[in-house]
Residue frames as a rotation matrix with the C-alpha (Angstrom) as fourth column:
UNK 1
-0.276 -0.166 0.947 17.96
0.227 0.946 0.232 4.48
-0.934 0.278 -0.224 41.50
UNK 2
-0.683 -0.046 -0.729 18.06
-0.628 -0.473 0.618 4.74
-0.373 0.880 0.295 37.73
UNK 3
0.391 0.861 -0.326 15.48
-0.901 0.284 -0.329 3.29
-0.190 0.422 0.886 35.33
UNK 4
0.085 -0.440 -0.894 17.99
-0.582 0.706 -0.403 0.62
0.809 0.555 -0.196 34.27
UNK 5
-0.889 -0.429 0.163 18.65
-0.357 0.423 -0.833 -0.42
0.288 -0.798 -0.529 37.85
UNK 6
-0.310 0.870 0.383 14.94
-0.770 0.007 -0.638 -0.49
-0.558 -0.493 0.667 38.60
UNK 7
0.467 0.480 -0.743 14.29
-0.859 0.445 -0.253 -2.64
0.209 0.757 0.620 35.53
UNK 8
-0.350 -0.686 -0.638 17.04
-0.423 0.723 -0.545 -5.06
0.836 0.079 -0.544 36.50
UNK 9
-0.894 0.053 0.446 15.67
-0.423 0.234 -0.875 -5.41
-0.150 -0.971 -0.186 40.03
UNK 10
0.107 0.994 -0.002 12.15
-0.875 0.094 -0.474 -6.00
-0.471 0.053 0.880 38.68
UNK 11
0.303 -0.070 -0.950 13.49
-0.735 0.618 -0.280 -8.61
0.607 0.783 0.136 36.29
UNK 12
-0.744 -0.638 -0.199 15.33
-0.330 0.610 -0.721 -10.39
0.581 -0.470 -0.664 39.09
UNK 13
-0.616 0.597 0.514 12.19
-0.613 0.046 -0.789 -10.36
-0.495 -0.801 0.337 41.24
UNK 14
0.378 0.803 -0.461 10.08
-0.917 0.255 -0.307 -11.78
-0.129 0.538 0.833 38.41
UNK 15
0.005 -0.471 -0.882 12.60
-0.528 0.748 -0.402 -14.54
0.849 0.468 -0.245 37.68
UNK 16
-0.904 -0.345 0.253 12.91
-0.375 0.351 -0.858 -15.34
0.207 -0.870 -0.447 41.40
UNK 17
-0.288 0.886 0.363 9.14
-0.737 0.037 -0.675 -15.55
-0.611 -0.462 0.643 41.78
UNK 18
0.429 0.391 -0.814 8.77
-0.854 0.470 -0.224 -17.69
0.295 0.791 0.535 38.64
UNK 19
-0.454 -0.682 -0.573 11.39
-0.377 0.730 -0.570 -20.11
0.808 -0.043 -0.588 39.97
UNK 20
-0.867 0.183 0.463 9.56
-0.440 0.154 -0.885 -20.21
-0.234 -0.971 -0.053 43.30
UNK 21
0.138 0.984 -0.110 6.23
-0.899 0.078 -0.432 -20.87
-0.416 0.159 0.895 41.57
UNK 22
0.218 -0.116 -0.969 7.75
-0.693 0.681 -0.238 -23.66
0.687 0.723 0.068 39.47
UNK 23
-0.830 -0.549 -0.096 9.16
-0.290 0.572 -0.767 -25.26
0.476 -0.609 -0.634 42.63
UNK 24
-0.556 0.715 0.425 5.79
-0.596 0.014 -0.803 -25.03
-0.580 -0.699 0.418 44.37
UNK 25
0.338 0.698 -0.631 4.11
-0.941 0.234 -0.245 -26.43
-0.023 0.676 0.736 41.25
UNK 26
-0.216 -0.508 -0.834 6.51
-0.512 0.786 -0.346 -29.36
0.831 0.353 -0.430 41.14
UNK 27
-0.963 -0.167 0.209 5.91
-0.260 0.392 -0.882 -30.13
0.066 -0.904 -0.422 44.81
UNK 28
-0.497 0.849 0.180 2.13
-0.305 0.023 -0.952 -29.85
-0.812 -0.528 0.248 44.71
UNK 29
-0.520 0.296 -0.801 1.45
-0.826 0.066 0.560 -31.23
0.219 0.953 0.210 41.23
UNK 30
-0.128 0.568 0.813 -1.48
-0.645 0.574 -0.504 -33.59
-0.753 -0.589 0.293 41.69
UNK 31
-0.728 -0.145 0.670 -2.37
0.244 0.859 0.450 -36.79
-0.641 0.491 -0.590 39.85
UNK 32
0.256 0.910 0.326 -5.42
0.775 0.008 -0.632 -35.05
-0.578 0.414 -0.703 38.38
UNK 33
-0.339 -0.540 0.770 -3.17
0.902 -0.420 0.103 -32.50
0.268 0.729 0.629 36.62
UNK 34
0.799 0.516 0.309 -4.48
0.371 -0.827 0.422 -29.68
0.473 -0.222 -0.852 38.78
UNK 35
-0.291 -0.943 0.159 -1.88
0.477 -0.288 -0.830 -27.22
0.829 -0.166 0.534 39.97
UNK 36
0.658 0.444 -0.608 -2.00
0.740 -0.232 0.631 -26.18
0.139 -0.866 -0.481 43.59
UNK 37
-0.142 -0.662 0.736 -0.65
0.281 -0.740 -0.611 -22.72
0.949 0.121 0.291 44.19
UNK 38
0.115 0.110 -0.987 0.13
0.992 0.045 0.121 -21.76
0.058 -0.993 -0.103 47.76
UNK 39
-0.351 -0.168 0.921 -0.63
0.249 -0.965 -0.081 -18.14
0.903 0.201 0.380 48.52
UNK 40
-0.342 0.154 0.927 -0.72
-0.780 -0.596 -0.188 -16.70
0.524 -0.788 0.324 52.04
UNK 41
-0.840 -0.095 0.535 -1.03
-0.446 0.683 -0.578 -20.23
-0.311 -0.724 -0.616 53.42
UNK 42
0.189 0.959 0.213 -4.06
-0.467 0.278 -0.840 -21.07
-0.864 0.059 0.500 51.30
UNK 43
-0.688 -0.368 0.625 -4.29
0.291 0.649 0.703 -23.64
-0.664 0.666 -0.340 48.51
UNK 44
0.156 0.719 -0.678 -5.84
-0.652 -0.440 -0.617 -22.66
-0.742 0.538 0.400 45.20
UNK 45
-0.271 -0.192 0.943 -6.51
0.449 0.842 0.300 -25.28
-0.852 0.505 -0.142 42.55
UNK 46
-0.382 0.086 -0.920 -6.37
-0.701 -0.676 0.228 -24.09
-0.602 0.732 0.319 38.96
């Protein structure tokens, strides 16, 4: 795999994960403006 291919795959992974995080954030956005992030089945409030 070339550097360009590797970079493209990394970029796609980052964008995919960002989209997933935004979806999770939208679902779990609380009334107190705390963001719940689900990681390994655990909730973390920021």
